[in-house]
C-alpha positions, 0 to 999 in steps of 0.5 A: 065477135070476130073469130079467126082470120079465114083468109087474106088476098091481094090482087088487081082491079081489071075492069070498071064499067059504068052501069048508070050515071044518076045515081052513079052505079059501077061494075068492077071485076078483079083478080086476086090470090092468097090464102083461104083457111091456109090453102093457096088460092087464085080467084076473081070476082065482080061487084056492083056499087052505087054511090049514095046521096051522102057520098057513101057506097053500097055494093054487092058481089060474087066470086070464085076461088080455086086451089091448085088441086082444083078445090073450088070456093064461091062467095056472095057478099055485100058491103059499105064503102067510102072513097079515099085519096086519088080514087082509092076505095075502102069497104067493110062487109059480110061474105057467105061461102059455098063449097063442095070441097072437104077442104073448104066445107067449114065455110059453108056454115060461116058468116064472114066479115071483111075489109077490102081496100082498093088503092088509087092504082087499082091494087086490092087487099082483102082480109076476112074473119069468121064472125062468131 
């Protein structure tokens, strides 16, 4: 069951790199910002994706968020995706967090589910919920 909305971020894809062509594998790096547990954060992440034979996408990634006060929150995750119009991509998956900051400590024991959208121009939008 989905719990509370943990965070929402918006950003921009900044790098794409082809790792292999058969099957297609791509590395993507993005920067984003928004709120996690109501705290303003700025972050960046990298994920690797592979296009499956059925046209779907599987990806794994990691990243870091930091608040203006220096509180750090890192994440690892994986997800399944699909292509949209004009090169847009849509993912659904799971995230696991780590933090030594008391402000983000709650997330050390939370499995989170996400929706991650990349539009045709490289704009990103993520929503993250606690998975109860």
